[in-house]
N, C-alpha and C positions, 0 to 999 in steps of 0.2 A: 702467292708466292710459289706453291705446287704446281699451278698451271704454267706460270712463267718458267719455272724450271723444266717443264716437259717440252715448252714450246721452245725456249732457247737456252738449253743446257750448257752450251759453252760458255754463253755470258756470266751466269750463276757461278760456274765453275771457276772463270777467271777472276771475278770479283771475290769470291771467298778465298783463293789462292792468295791474291794480293792482300785481302785484310790479314791472312794467317802472316804474310810477311811482317805487318806491323805488330802483330799479337805475340808472335813467337818468343822475343826477348823477354817479354813480361812473364811468360809462361814457365820459363826455365829457372826463375828465381825461387821457387819454392816447391814443395812435396805436391799441394793442392795444384799449383800450376803445370807441373808435369802430369798430373791426373786428367786436367783439363786438356793438355796437348794431345793425350791419347783419345780423349772423347772427341775433339775437334778433328783427329785423323781420321776417326769412324765417320764423321759427317761428310768429310772429304771425299772417302771411299763410295758413298753413296752418289755424290755429284759425279763423280768419274765414271760410275757405272751408267747413269743418265747419260753422260756425252756420248759413251760406247754405244749405249742402244740407239742413239739417234744416226749412228754411222752404219756402213756396210759390214763392219766386223763382226765376230761371233760374241753375242752378249754373255752368253752361257759360260765362255771361257773367261770372261771378266769376273763373271759370280762366282767361279772356281777359286781365283786369286784372291777376291775380296773376302770371303768367308773365313779363311784361316787367318787372313791378316788382321780382320776385325776381331775375332776370337782373342788373338794375341794382344790387341791394342785393350781390350776389355780387362784382360789379366793384369796387364800393365797399369791401367787405370786404378784397379781394386787394391792390387798388392803395393803400388808405388815402388816397384823394383823396375830396374832397366836391364836385368838379366836376359829378358826375351827380346830386347831392342834389336840385334843384329838378325835375328829370325823373321820379325814382322818387317823390318827394313829392306830384308831381302825379299820377301813376297811384294812389298808395295814397290820397289824398284821395277820388278818384272811387270807388275799391273800397269804402272805410270808409263812405261815404254810401250806397252801395248796399247793402251789408251792413246798415246801419242800418234803411234801409227793408224789407229783408227780414225783419229780425226784428220790426220792426213788424206786418208782415203776419201773421208767425208767431203773434204774441201775439192779434191779432184775428182768427184764423181760425175759432174755435170759442168756446162758451161755458163752456169748462171752464179752468182754470187749473192746469197741472201745475207740478211744482217745476221744470223747466228753464224754464219761462215765467217764473216768478218772477225767475230769475237773469238771464232775457233783458231785463228791464226795467233793469238795471243794465248790463248788457253794450251795450244800444242807447245808453245815457248816454255811455259810455266810448268807444263807436265814434264817436258824433258830436263828441265832444271832440277825438279824435285827429283825426279827418277836417278840423275847423277847423283843428288846430295845423299839419298837413301844409300847408293852405291858405295860413296865414300865412307857412310858409316859403317858398313858391313866391312870394308877394307880395313879400317881403322879398329874394329874390333878384333880381326884376324891378325893383322899384323901393327900392334901398338906403335905410336910415334911415326905413323906413315906421313903425318901432316905437322908441320910446325907453324909457328906463328911468333910474331914480336913479343905478344904477352904469354908467358908460361910456355916457352919453346917446347918442353918435353911432355907437356899434359895433354889429355884428349881434348880434341877440339868439338866445342857444344855444335848442336843443329844449326843454329843461327849462322856461326862460322862456316859450316861446311855448305850450307845453302848460298851463304854470300859468295865463298868461292865457287860455286856452281853458277850462278849468275853472272860472275865477272869473267868466268871462263867461256860460258855459252855465247855471251854477249860481245866477247872479243875487246872488253874494255880493259883487262888487266889490271884492275885497281886493289885486287885481294891483297891482304897482307898475309893471308894463310897461304902456305907453299906446300906442295907435295914434295917429299924428300925420299921415299921408298921407291923402288922401281917400278913395282905393280901400280902404284898411287899416280905415278908421273904417266905411265902408258895410259890409264883410265883418263886423267885430265886432256892428254892428246886426243882421245878419240871424242871427248867432249867439244874439244876446240874444232876438230873436223866437223862435228854435228852441227855447230852453231853457224859454221860458213856455210854448209851444204843446205841447212834450213833456210838462211837468208838467200840463197841464190834461187833456190825453189819457189820461195814465195815472190820475188821479184820477177822471174821467169813466167810464173803463173799470171801476174797481173799484165805483164806485157803481152803475153799470148792472149788473154781476154780482151784486152784494148784493141788488138790487131783485129780479132774475129769481129768485135762489135763493129769496128769501122769498115771492115768487108762486106758485113751484113748491111749497112747503111748505104753503100755504093749502089 
């Protein structure tokens, strides 16, 4: 598994994050589940660093972000308190945005598409979705009731709800029942909508240009 993670880190990262989508709803139900949520976050941080390490980006910068985020997650797992959640979420959001940029640079570094680069297309999408979800968590902590929903409209939105909002916004499906109601929350959602459209355009243009180059090389 370790050898595979080093050879194809983007594939492992994508699989872990998609697995997390299925596990998160169960982790939120109890104190033990929330502790596992923090520990799972630490494992994801390690996979993010492996993905950054395979890219042209600075690995040391990712490590500088991952260390304090990991420490805060450990404290949350041991204490069972969510008081530090906004701080760890803020650091993780920066790290995930940085890792997404690193994977984009990794995919655009040459004119060859490897199997790991194909997985990096999906991993980059999930990294951006996670990054915005962590950003929503910070916004909600700073300005309560920034988001509302059909169930418990005035309550804090859970991580699964915010991640659901992030995925539906980034993919432009618009199926989420979670709605931003405060101005800054709406501004952040608009930025994510723009990021989703721009990323799709980049991937499509990349594939088209590689197809044209490949045909030109065979002529």
